N, C-alpha and C positions, 0 to 999 in steps of 0.2 A: 705704533704705523698706524696709520691711519684705513681704513678697508673701504674701495671704492666700489663701480658697478665693473662688467665682464665687458671689457672692450664689446662693443655693436648693438648691447642693451642697452638703456634708460630709464630714467625716470622721467616721469607725465607730470610734472606740477600745476599748482594749484594757478593760471591765468591760462593754463594751458590744453588743463582738465576739461574745466568751460567750453571748444571748442569740439572734444571730444566730442560730449553729449550735446552740444548741434547737432552736431552733426551723425553721432548716433541715431539722436530722438528723430529726425526726419531722414532717415535711409529707415526705420520703423515706420512711421508712415507711409511713404511711399510704398514699400514693401505687400506692407498687410490694406494697401488700398490695390495692387494690382494678387492680392487673394496669395502670399504666401504667409505663412505659416516656419516660426521657428523652430530650429531643432540644438543640441546644444550638444558638441563633439568630445570625447577628451582630445586631450593635448599626447597622448602618450598611443599608437597603433601597431601592430606587428609588421615591421619593413617591408617580410611579401606584400601589407598590398598597395608600397608606393613605387615598390624596382614593377612589380605586376603595368601597374595602370598608369606609370609616367612615364617607362620608361626605361632600362640599361643604359640604351647611349643619351643620355640627355643630361644636363651637368646637375640637372637637381642631385641624382640618383650614384653617382658615382662622386660628384664632389665636393655638394652642401648638406647634404644629410645631417643632423646629430643623432648615427646610430651608436646604439651600446649592447652589448649582455647583462640581464638579469641576473638574477642569483639563480636561476635554474640554469640557463645557458639561451635563454633564448634572446633572439634578436630584435630589439625595438627600437621604433625609431618616434622622434616627434616632429610632428609634422608638418612639413615643408608647404604643404596645403588643402587646399576642406574638399574639392570636389571627392575624391576617392574616397575618407570617409565618411561624408557623407552620402554617396553612393552607396559606400559596407554594409551604410544605417538601413538605408532603403530598403535593402535584398535580407538581410539579415533581421531586420521585425517584419519581411514578406509586405508590405505597401504593393511590395510584384502583383500582389493577387487581390491583394482588402483593397490595395486604393492605388492603380498604374501611374491614371493622373496627377501629380499632386508636385505642387512645385514649395521651393525648403529652404531658408535661408540661414543665415548662420555668421554673429560676428564677434571676432575677437587674435589673438596671437598666434602667430606661422613661423617656423623658426627654421633659418640657412644657414652656414656656414660658405659666407663669401663678405666677401672687402667689401668693412664700410664705408657710404661717400652719403655725400647730402639726399638726405630723403631717400637712404638706406639701412635696414640697422640685420642682424642678425636674430633679435628677433623682431617680429614687423608683425602689422596687424593687417587683419580684413573684414571685409563685406562684401557675401557672398552668396549667390542665389543663386536656385539649380531647379530646373521645371522637368519632369520625367513626364514620358509617355505623350507626345505631340511631335510626328514627325515632320509639319508642313511649316511652312517657311512664315507662314504670320506670326507663328511662336516665334520666327525667331527676332522678325520686326518686334513684338511686342518686347522681350529681353534688352532687346536694343532702346526700343522706347521707352524703358523701367528706366534705363540709365539717364537717359537723355530729361526723364523728366525729374531725377535726384538730382544735378547735376544742379540743375537747371531754379530748382526749391531753396540746394542752400544758396546759391547765388552765382554760376561759377557760369561764363557763356560761352566765353571764346575757346570751344574744344572743336580738338578735329577728329571724327570719324573716323576711319582706314577699314575694307572687309577684304576678304576674300574668299574665296571656297577651294578649299582642301582634297575637295571627294572625296568619293568611296576607296575603300580598298584597295578593288578593282582598278579601276579608273587612274591611282596613285602609282597605281608598281609602273605605269612606264615612265611615269613622268617620271617615279626617281631611277629608274638603268638608265635614259637620256641625260640628269641632271649629274648619275657619278658620273657617265664618262666626259662630260666637260669638263667635268673639276678637277677628274683626273688627269686632262690636260691641261690645267692649272694648278699642278699642284703643287711645284717649286713652288709659287709666290704667296701662299695661303699658308696664313698661321698656323703654327702648332695646333692647336683644337681644333681647323677646320680643314689640317688634314690627316687627323684624326675618325673624324664626323665624315670624311667620303665614304668611309666602310664600315662603319655603323649605321648613320644617319644623315646623309646627307642635307637633306628640309634644313635639314639647324642649323647649316653654314650659310642660307638662306635671309638670316636674323643675327648675325657676326656685326661686331660692334667696331672688329676691326677697319682703318679706313678701306686700308689695301683692299681687304677681301669681299666690301661694302665693291667698291668698286669693278671688282671683277663677276660678284655676280650680276651686276647692273648686265649685262648681258647674256644673263641665266634661259635658261627655256625655261615656260611658260606654263605655269598646272595650269590655267585657260586652254591652252591649243592640246588639254591630253583630256579637259571634262568628260565622263559620257554622257549620254543624254539626260537622261532623270536627273545628276550633278549640275547639270550646265541651262534645265530647266528651272533645279528648286534655287539655282544659286538668281538664274535671274527674276523670280518671282518674287521673293526676299527683296532686293532692290524696287521692285515694284511698291510692296509694302513700303519699304522703309521712303519712297515717296509719297504715298498719299498720307503716311504721316506725318512729312515733312519734316525733314529727320537728316540736312548733306551728308551727302557721304561721301570719298574716295575709294574707290577701287586700285589696288592694291597687292599687287602677287606676291611678295616677297613676308606678307605679311604671312608666318607660316605657326605664331604663337611655341613656346617653348617647354607642350611635353606630349608624347606620342597616342594619347588620346581621343586629338582633336580627328573631326571627319568635316566636311561639306565646310558649312560658316562658319569661321574662323573674324575677329574683327577685336580692332584698339579704339580705341579713345584719348586725346594727345593731346598736353596744355603746350603753346610755345614759352609760357613761363617757366616752366622747367628745368628749360634749359638739356643736355643731350638726351638724356633721363626722365624720356617725355610720356610716359605711361602712365595714366590714373586707373582705369581700367581696359581690359582685358577681357575675355572669353571666345567662346563658339563654340561647338556639335558635338557630341560625344554621345555617337548613334551606336556604339558595338561594348564602350564598358561596363554598360552593367551585367552586359553575357561575358565577357572579359574574364569580368570580378563571380562566373559563378550562377551567377543572376539567369530570367530572360531575358530574349530581343527586346527591349524596351526604348525605344531612343530618347535623347538629354539632349538640356542647351542647359548654360553659363555663363556665370562671367566672375570677376575680382576685381574687388575697388580698394588701389589702395589709401588707408589710412591715415598714414604720416604723408603720402604726400596730397593728400585731401587739406590737412592744415596748415599745410607747409604753405598750400592755392590760398587759405582762407587767412595763413597767416599775412599777406600782401593787401588784405583788402583793409579800409579803415571801418572798425566795426567791434565792438566788444559785447561778448558776449559771455562778460560774469553777469550775473543777478545782482541787481543792489543793493546792498543793507536798506531796509528801508527803516526799521528802526531803534536809535541808539537812546537808552534808557540810563540817566545818570540817576541819581545819587549824594542825596545833601549829608546824610546821619548813618547811624547802624540800622537807624527803625526805618528809616526809609529802605536800605536797602534792600532788608526784610519785606518789604514790599516787591520794589522793583524785582525780585527773584520769582515773588509767584507771581505778578502782572507776567514776566519774557514767558514760561513756562507752560501761560494760557494764551499766550500771540503766538507763541510757535504751536499752538497744538494746531490755532486754528490756520496755518503756514505764513501766518508774517515770518521774516526776515530779520531775526534783532537780538542783538546783543547788547550785552550790561556789565559795568566793570567790577569787576571782587575786589579793589579793594578801594578804602575810607578815600576820594583824591576832592581835590578842588573839584569844585564847578569850572571851573576857567582848561584845568587838568582836561577833564570829561569832555571838553564839549570841543577840546584838537585832537581826542582817541576820537571822534564822532568825525570828526570834521579829514583826518588819517586816512578810518573806513570810508569816507564817502555816502556819510551814510543819508539816507534823503529826511528823516524828520528825528528830532530827541523830542522825547518822555521827560519831563524833568520832575524830582520827586524831593521834595524836603516837609522836615516838620510840620512847616504851615500846611503845605495839601494833605499830608497826614491829617489831620485834627480837622481841616476840610471838607476832606475822603473826593480834591482833584489832583489832578496834575495837569501842568503844563507843555500846549505843545506844542511847540519852536521848527517853522517847517528854516530849512537848513540850505533849504534854496535865496531867496528870499526874504528871509533872520525875521518873516513874521512871526509874533504867537500866539497862542488863543486860554483860556485855562478852560479844562472837560471836565466835567463832575465822573468820576472815580467808575461809576454803574455802568457811563456811556461809552469808553473806552473803547472796549472790542468795537461795539458796531459805528467808533464812529472813526476807526482805521478803517 
């Protein structure tokens, strides 16, 4: 019996990995240009970290976390998202005092037990950026600008930004009460999940994917009518910041995100090429999360980008991400193979992508292999070349070739 991957988990194979490397390289360049520093966080955390931060009434905590008891009986969870872990590290390593204004990013896998579908897996990958210590709306604009700069850099232009303000806990309390009253009257028409959410987390009803529920909440109260003066001014200035950066946006009062810790600005970036599940990035402010997890009151804002969805979008573009094989070395005798072996190693040490044949094959057979590998050039070494201390350099594109002195190969290449 063969062993296959676990459902919802997947291998990333050659041909795909090059796209992942391209995304990672570009992400690092953009994030570092915005002065974000990389942090590496554990795959496993104490379950309490996520129940306290994400919220007990969320789908993630109720249905999707990979949680288990270790041998000591402690409850541990494979991280379903990165923000809580980064905040935990920010508090634990005392950045609150030593470096409160700090920008951090993380690249890596998350884990959620949900129904696998196109672009969604149980092990999935995210690019996360988190900015701590600045409460002003210009930071909101900067973080969203970072997202757009990254997408443009990797060649994705047809993207739509939707923003909303979720207010602060004080002004949101009145909205939640009004929304709950509205939903209670529609209770029998809501899906079973939404019926349950009415009591524990009514805001989550606003982003239900059930078509009937979506129609019902079209007439639901709007958070915009409940914002306090400070939150209203903040949101207005966020919009002004985006306008000054020439980033187009649409205000969507139904954008609430799926996590309890968000306050004020919430946003999503969507691609029409992805179908119903069209979000490629999302984030917002979480000004109370550091305090909720045991630190001081420090504002923060961040986002996550879905890596698999980026790969899906890049796959729709006619672009080759693989670095071509630059040199194939063909040897025509046992002695020539020894020379090819040394030369292959020498060229690799200066960063040239090289391959050779480790079997004694005919020149015709080796040229076929070089062609199959799409090598740009072939170096041919036979007994004559060994005797004359030369090699033949053949251009596989125009089929021209020239004889090169053995000592000049590295400089010539």
